[in-house]
C-alpha positions in Angstrom: 58.7 37.2 76.2 59.0 40.7 74.5 58.1 43.9 76.6 58.6 47.5 76.0 59.6 50.2 78.1 59.2 53.4 78.0 62.1 55.9 77.0 61.2 59.0 79.4 62.7 59.2 83.4 60.4 57.7 85.7 59.0 60.0 87.9 58.3 59.5 91.9 54.6 58.1 92.1 52.9 59.5 95.0 50.4 57.4 97.5 47.8 59.7 98.8 43.9 60.5 97.8 43.6 62.4 94.5 42.4 65.6 96.3 45.6 65.6 98.3 47.5 65.3 95.5 45.5 68.2 93.6 44.8 70.8 96.8 47.5 69.9 99.8 51.2 69.4 98.0 53.7 71.9 99.6 53.9 74.3 96.8 49.7 74.6 96.7 49.8 77.6 99.0 52.0 79.7 96.6 49.9 79.4 93.6 46.3 79.4 95.3 46.1 82.7 94.0 46.3 81.7 90.2 43.4 81.2 88.5 42.0 77.5 88.2 38.7 77.5 86.1 36.8 80.5 83.7 33.5 80.1 82.6 33.3 81.6 79.1 29.7 82.1 79.1 28.9 83.9 82.3 33.0 85.0 82.6 32.8 84.1 86.1 36.4 82.4 87.3 37.8 80.8 90.5 40.6 80.8 91.7 42.8 77.5 92.6 42.6 78.4 96.8 38.5 78.8 96.0 38.1 76.0 94.2 39.6 74.0 96.8 37.4 76.2 99.6 34.7 75.2 97.5 35.2 71.3 97.4 35.6 71.4 101.0 32.3 73.4 101.5 30.9 70.4 99.1 32.4 67.6 101.1 30.3 68.9 103.9 27.3 69.9 102.6 27.0 66.1 101.1 27.7 64.5 104.3 26.3 67.1 106.9 23.7 69.9 105.8 21.8 67.3 103.1 20.4 65.2 105.6 19.5 67.4 107.5 17.5 69.3 105.7 13.8 69.0 106.1 13.4 66.6 103.4 15.9 64.4 104.7 18.4 63.9 102.1 19.9 60.5 102.1 23.3 60.7 104.0 26.3 59.7 102.1 29.5 58.3 104.0 33.1 57.4 102.5 33.3 54.6 99.6 29.3 55.7 98.6 29.0 56.3 95.1 27.5 59.7 93.5 27.0 60.4 90.1 27.2 63.6 88.0 24.8 64.4 85.4 25.7 67.5 83.6 27.2 69.2 80.6 30.8 71.2 81.4 30.2 73.9 83.6 31.7 75.5 86.2 29.6 73.6 88.9 31.3 70.2 87.9 35.0 70.6 88.8 33.4 71.7 92.2 31.3 68.8 92.5 34.2 66.5 91.3 36.6 67.6 93.9 34.5 67.6 96.5 32.9 64.6 96.8 36.8 63.3 96.4 37.0 65.1 99.3 34.4 64.0 101.0 35.8 60.3 100.5 33.0 59.4 97.4 33.3 57.8 94.2 31.9 59.8 91.5 30.3 57.9 88.5 30.2 60.5 85.7 27.3 60.1 83.2 26.8 61.3 79.5 24.8 64.5 79.3 23.0 62.9 76.2 21.9 60.0 78.0 17.9 59.1 77.5 16.3 57.9 80.9 16.5 54.3 80.2 20.6 54.4 79.4 20.6 56.9 83.1 18.5 54.1 84.6 21.4 51.5 83.9 24.5 53.1 84.8 23.0 54.5 88.3 21.3 51.2 89.0 24.7 49.2 87.8 26.7 52.1 90.0 24.9 51.6 92.6 24.8 55.6 92.8 23.2 57.0 96.1 22.8 60.8 94.5 22.7 62.1 91.5 23.9 65.9 90.7 22.0 66.9 87.7 22.3 70.3 85.7 19.3 72.1 85.2 19.0 71.4 81.7 18.7 67.5 82.0 16.5 67.7 85.2 13.1 66.4 83.4 15.8 63.5 82.6 16.8 62.8 85.9 13.2 62.6 87.2 11.8 60.5 84.2 14.1 58.3 84.9 13.3 58.4 88.6 9.9 57.3 87.5 10.9 54.6 85.5 13.2 53.3 88.3 11.2 53.6 91.5 7.7 53.5 89.4 4.9 55.4 91.8 7.7 56.2 94.3 9.9 58.3 91.8 9.3 61.8 93.1 9.7 60.7 96.8 12.9 59.1 95.4 13.9 61.9 93.6 13.6 64.5 96.3 15.8 62.9 98.4 18.4 61.8 96.1 18.8 64.5 93.4 20.5 67.8 94.3 20.6 70.4 91.1 24.0 71.0 90.0 23.4 75.3 89.4 22.0 78.1 92.0 23.5 81.3 91.4 24.9 80.5 87.7 26.9 77.8 88.7 25.6 75.7 85.7 27.1 77.9 83.3 24.0 80.1 82.6 22.7 83.3 84.7 20.6 81.8 87.4 17.6 83.2 85.6 18.4 80.6 82.7 18.9 77.8 85.1 15.5 77.9 86.5 13.8 78.3 83.1 15.7 75.1 81.9 14.4 73.2 85.2 11.4 73.9 85.1 8.8 75.5 87.9 7.1 72.1 88.6 9.8 70.1 88.4 12.4 72.0 91.0 9.5 71.7 93.5 11.2 70.6 96.9 14.2 69.5 94.8 17.8 70.9 97.0 20.3 73.6 94.5 24.0 72.8 94.6 24.1 76.5 96.2 22.2 76.0 98.9 24.5 73.1 100.1 27.7 75.8 99.8 28.4 78.3 102.9 26.8 75.7 105.6 30.0 75.0 107.0 33.3 72.7 105.7 35.8 69.6 105.8 38.5 70.6 108.4 40.3 68.1 106.1 39.8 66.0 103.0 39.2 62.3 103.5 42.9 60.5 103.5 43.9 57.7 101.7 47.3 56.4 102.4 49.1 52.7 102.1 46.3 49.9 100.3 43.7 53.0 100.4 45.2 54.3 97.5 44.1 51.5 95.8 40.3 51.9 96.7 38.1 53.7 93.8 37.7 57.2 92.7 36.1 57.4 89.4 33.5 55.3 87.6 33.6 56.1 84.1 31.7 53.5 81.8 33.3 52.0 78.9 31.7 48.7 76.9 35.4 47.3 77.4 36.5 44.9 74.4 32.6 43.5 74.1 29.0 43.9 75.9 26.7 46.2 77.6 28.5 49.3 78.9 30.7 48.8 82.4 32.2 50.8 85.2 35.6 51.1 85.0 37.0 51.3 88.5 39.7 54.2 88.0 41.6 53.9 91.3 43.1 57.0 93.5 46.8 55.3 92.5 45.9 55.2 89.0 45.0 59.0 88.8 47.6 60.5 90.9 50.1 58.0 88.7 48.4 59.0 85.7 48.6 62.7 86.1 52.6 62.1 87.0 53.2 60.2 84.1 51.6 62.7 81.7 53.3 65.9 83.5 56.2 64.0 82.1 55.4 64.3 78.7 52.9 67.6 78.0 54.4 69.8 80.0 52.0 73.4 80.1 55.2 75.7 81.2 53.3 76.4 84.7 51.8 79.6 83.9 52.7 80.4 79.9 49.7 78.6 79.1 45.8 78.7 78.9 43.9 75.9 77.9 40.1 75.4 76.1 37.8 73.5 77.8 35.2 71.7 75.3 35.5 67.9 75.0 33.4 66.5 77.8 34.2 66.2 81.6 32.2 63.4 81.7 34.5 61.3 79.4 37.4 60.0 80.9 39.6 61.6 78.1 38.1 65.2 79.0 38.4 63.9 83.0 41.8 63.7 83.4 43.2 66.2 80.7 41.2 68.9 81.6 40.2 68.7 85.1 43.4 67.3 86.4 46.3 68.2 84.1 45.9 72.1 84.4 45.7 71.7 87.8 48.8 70.0 88.6 50.5 72.3 85.8 49.0 75.8 87.5 47.3 76.6 83.9 43.8 78.2 83.6 41.3 76.1 82.4 38.2 78.2 80.0 35.3 76.1 80.1 33.0 75.7 77.1 29.8 74.2 77.6 30.4 72.1 74.1 32.3 72.8 70.9 30.6 75.3 68.4 33.1 76.5 66.1 32.2 80.6 66.3 32.4 80.3 70.2 35.6 78.5 70.0 37.3 81.3 67.6 35.6 84.0 70.0 37.0 82.2 72.9 40.8 81.4 71.6 41.0 85.4 70.8 39.7 86.5 73.8 41.4 83.9 76.9 44.6 83.7 74.0 44.6 79.8 74.2 47.6 78.3 73.4 46.7 74.9 73.3 44.0 72.2 74.3 42.5 69.0 73.7 40.5 67.9 70.5 38.8 64.9 68.5 38.9 64.4 64.7 36.0 65.6 64.0 36.2 68.8 65.8 39.4 69.5 63.3 37.2 68.9 60.3 34.5 71.5 61.2 37.6 74.0 61.9 39.3 72.9 58.5 35.9 74.0 57.0 35.2 76.8 58.8 34.6 80.1 56.4 34.8 82.6 59.8 38.5 81.4 60.4 40.3 84.6 58.9 37.8 87.4 61.0 39.6 86.1 64.5 43.1 86.2 65.9 44.2 82.8 66.6 48.2 83.2 66.5 47.8 82.4 70.4 47.3 79.1 69.4 50.4 76.6 69.4 49.6 73.2 70.2 46.6 70.8 69.3 46.3 67.0 70.9 43.9 65.2 69.5 42.5 61.8 71.0 39.4 59.0 71.2 39.9 58.3 67.7 42.2 58.0 65.1 43.9 60.7 63.5 45.2 60.8 59.8 48.0 62.8 58.5 45.9 64.3 55.5 43.8 66.2 58.4 46.8 67.0 60.0 47.9 68.5 56.9 44.6 70.2 56.1 44.3 71.8 59.7 47.8 73.1 59.9 47.7 74.7 56.7 44.3 76.6 57.2 45.5 77.4 60.6 48.8 78.8 59.1 46.7 80.8 56.6 45.2 82.6 59.2 48.3 83.3 61.1 48.6 80.4 63.7 51.6 78.1 64.0 49.9 75.4 65.6 51.2 71.9 66.3 48.7 69.0 66.1 50.1 65.5 67.8 47.5 62.4 68.9 47.7 60.2 71.8 46.3 56.5 72.7 44.4 55.3 75.4 41.1 53.6 76.8 39.0 54.5 79.6 41.1 51.1 81.3 44.4 53.3 81.3 43.4 56.6 82.9 43.8 57.1 79.6 46.8 58.1 78.0 49.3 55.7 77.2 51.0 56.9 74.5 51.7 60.9 73.2 53.2 62.0 70.2 55.7 64.8 71.1 55.1 67.8 69.5 58.6 67.9 67.6 57.6 65.0 66.0 54.5 65.6 64.5 54.9 66.2 61.4 58.1 63.6 61.2 56.0 60.6 63.0 52.1 62.1 61.4 49.8 59.1 62.2 51.7 57.8 65.2 50.3 57.8 68.6 54.4 58.5 69.7 55.9 57.4 72.8 54.6 55.1 75.4 54.4 57.4 78.8 56.7 56.5 81.4 56.1 54.0 83.7 54.2 51.6 81.1 55.5 48.5 79.9 53.4 46.9 76.3 53.9 43.6 74.6 52.6 42.7 70.9 51.0 39.6 70.9 49.3 37.0 68.1 46.0 35.9 67.9 46.6 32.8 70.1 48.2 35.2 72.5 51.6 34.6 71.5 54.0 37.0 72.3 55.6 38.2 68.3 59.2 39.0 67.0 58.6 42.1 66.2 59.7 44.2 63.4 58.0 47.2 61.6 56.4 45.0 58.8 54.2 42.9 61.9 51.4 44.3 64.1 50.0 42.6 66.9 47.3 43.0 70.3 48.6 45.8 72.1 48.8 44.7 76.0 49.5 47.1 78.4 50.8 47.0 82.4 51.4 49.6 84.6 50.4 51.9 87.0 47.5 54.0 85.0 45.4 50.4 84.7 42.2 50.1 86.0 41.6 47.8 89.2 38.8 46.1 87.0 35.5 46.2 86.0 32.6 47.1 88.6 30.8 44.1 90.0 32.1 41.9 86.9 34.5 39.5 87.7 34.2 37.5 84.7 34.5 40.7 82.3 37.9 42.0 84.8 39.3 38.6 83.9 39.1 38.3 80.3 40.7 42.0 80.3 43.8 41.6 82.8 45.9 38.5 82.8 47.0 37.5 86.5 50.4 39.0 86.0 48.9 42.3 85.3 48.6 42.9 81.7 45.6 44.6 80.5 44.4 43.6 76.6 43.5 46.2 74.5 41.4 44.8 72.0 43.8 47.1 69.5 46.2 45.7 67.2 49.5 48.2 67.1 52.7 48.0 65.9 56.4 49.9 66.4 59.0 51.3 64.3 62.6 51.5 65.0 62.6 54.7 66.8 60.3 53.5 69.1 57.4 55.5 67.9 53.7 53.4 67.9 51.1 53.1 65.8 47.5 51.6 66.1 46.7 49.8 62.8 43.9 47.9 63.7 41.0 47.0 66.0 39.9 43.2 66.8 37.3 44.2 69.6 34.0 45.3 67.9 33.1 48.8 69.6 32.2 51.3 67.1 33.7 55.0 67.8 31.4 57.5 67.1 33.6 61.1 67.0 34.7 59.6 70.1 32.3 58.0 71.9 31.5 54.7 72.3 29.0 52.8 70.9 28.7 49.1 71.7 26.9 47.0 68.8 25.5 44.5 71.2 23.8 47.1 73.1 22.0 48.4 69.9 21.6 44.7 68.8 19.7 43.6 72.0 17.1 46.8 71.5 16.6 46.5 67.5 15.9 42.6 68.0 12.9 43.9 70.3 11.4 45.8 67.7 8.2 43.6 66.1 9.2 43.8 62.4 13.1 42.7 63.1 13.9 38.9 63.1 17.8 39.2 63.4 20.2 42.0 63.0 23.8 43.1 63.1 25.4 46.6 63.6 28.6 47.1 62.4 30.8 51.0 62.0 31.2 52.2 58.7 33.8 55.2 58.1 32.6 58.9 57.3 35.1 60.3 55.1 33.8 63.9 55.7 33.2 63.5 59.3 36.4 61.9 59.9 34.7 59.0 62.3 32.7 55.7 62.3 28.9 55.9 62.3 26.9 52.5 63.6 24.8 50.7 60.4 22.2 47.7 61.1 21.9 45.2 58.9 18.3 43.7 59.7 16.7 40.1 59.0 12.8 41.6 58.5 10.1 38.9 59.6 8.4 39.3 56.6 10.6 40.0 53.9 7.7 40.2 51.3 6.3 43.1 52.5 10.0 45.1 51.9 10.5 44.1 48.2 10.4 47.5 46.5 13.2 50.1 47.2 10.4 52.1 48.2 9.1 50.2 50.7 13.4 49.7 52.1 13.3 53.2 51.9 10.4 54.1 54.3 11.5 51.1 56.4 15.2 52.4 57.1 13.8 55.8 57.8 11.6 54.1 60.6 14.0 52.1 61.9 16.5 55.2 62.4 13.5 57.0 63.8 12.6 54.3 66.5 16.2 53.9 67.4 16.3 57.8 67.6 13.9 57.7 70.6 15.5 55.3 72.8 19.5 56.1 72.7 21.6 59.1 72.9 22.5 60.8 69.9 26.0 59.5 69.5 24.1 55.7 69.1 22.1 57.0 66.0 22.2 54.3 63.0 23.7 57.1 61.4 25.2 54.6 58.6 21.8 53.4 57.7 19.6 50.7 58.1 19.9 47.6 55.0 18.1 44.7 54.8 19.6 41.5 54.3 18.5 37.8 53.6 20.3 36.4 56.6 23.3 37.7 59.1 26.5 35.6 58.2 27.4 34.1 61.6 30.4 31.0 62.4 29.3 27.8 63.7 29.0 29.2 67.1 27.0 31.5 66.0 29.1 34.6 66.7 28.3 37.6 64.0 31.0 37.6 61.3 31.3 41.4 60.9 34.3 41.1 58.9 31.8 40.1 56.4 29.7 42.7 56.6 32.3 45.6 57.0 33.2 44.0 53.4 30.1 44.2 52.0 29.4 47.3 53.5 32.7 49.2 51.5 30.3 48.1 48.1 27.1 49.6 49.1 28.7 52.6 51.0 30.8 55.3 49.1 30.6 57.6 51.6 28.4 58.2 55.3 27.5 61.8 55.7 26.7 61.9 59.4 23.8 64.5 59.5 23.6 65.7 63.5 26.2 68.4 64.4 28.4 67.9 67.0 
């Protein structure tokens, strides 16, 4: 067995809860006055000490104040699950860390979900409460109607807390009310109502084997199938934090980060809501990415570093007003969630250099199941090893396996499926023993589904993907989920969904191949075009934006399958190369 290990020093790994690790360390008191988060929309900021106090208030409010209110909110206790359904906001870190302080598990829902998708995660995770941003309250209420029927409003009154009040939603208090709607908020509790009603004397303690209890439930499709709850433990998170500190130093006081990647995604969750806290670096929060707001905030807050995804870099490269702003403070951008090509790195560096910014652009690799960062390319090597995901982080081990799950004798010309083992690997998939056993071996190796190779210097490259998952701008799009939905359309007899590359957007986009129930009705090109548009519109009304069929719809006589009925997606990908020379995604980031 060929096992690769990290060349970095192995830091001590703590045995405590995430909250204790972040807010109760020996050096916390001396840094409590430092800024933790800045709301770029309202200008409001909170210090590390204020965040801890607010989190303890929130934990108390959930476990004591909410159930005591006249409407009798659902009581939660240690081990229960709560859901955050919100875009990035100043409320988010309070909701997250306060829930962990109370000993709760937190599941994070994509803020672009439609009611059906939200309902699936709500039921699958077993969430007892939902913290819904004012702008997303209508979606949450509709979901409750679909899940509980006639009792939907009654259950919503007991289980929804609006993630706002007094501007916590990263908009003004007046705008919060307007977004939520006058009728919708009747009988519902606001986040602000539970703050200032007391505080936990101390966070829930996790020690010994208790550190292996689940802290976060982000949802991933794994290698196949419908989304699954990834059980990320307290030990996973604290270990990952120490491992990341070893390879990404924010220089404790000199750096200011910008956070626009979604907090509900594991990349944003650990990289933006945990890492800056461990390094005493303030994070300026943006609700989402917008090139003009990005420029304004880099200049205003003298941003030095940030996490990005390749489509953001594409937009910045082509943004004409870049030179109007002072971006000279920016020295590091770390890309993840999707492959970053050498050509794009050069374009972005050249563009930023043209406006006076000397910025290193590097990338890492990881998955929800790995908490996530498993590899990171050091900034000093961002040009010399461009295209590499870097070196293995400390405490992780790696193997490369053939298609027969046999270790290969690695050379720079050979590659294999990447398997990883270490303290940041998830506990498993929630309530899905079969999927867990298919993903993690008995001796702890997690099968990533990605094909990798390593060079003679120990730098790793991701060269292919065995799994069928489509990645649109860092978001996961499971083909099986779209196929299960499309097959319900009355005009579709069979269907297969694949990812096709959009060079312009530096991402994959979903493309559907469809066998029509009545092929004679779609003979002309005009009929085919009309059918494609109809199916795309039908899908848009049922899924989140990142799952739209931006790669188009193609009518096909038969879906290619092997004798056991498995779709031969490689055949369709080869076909797509001849049909699609350039896919231009129409939606904005």
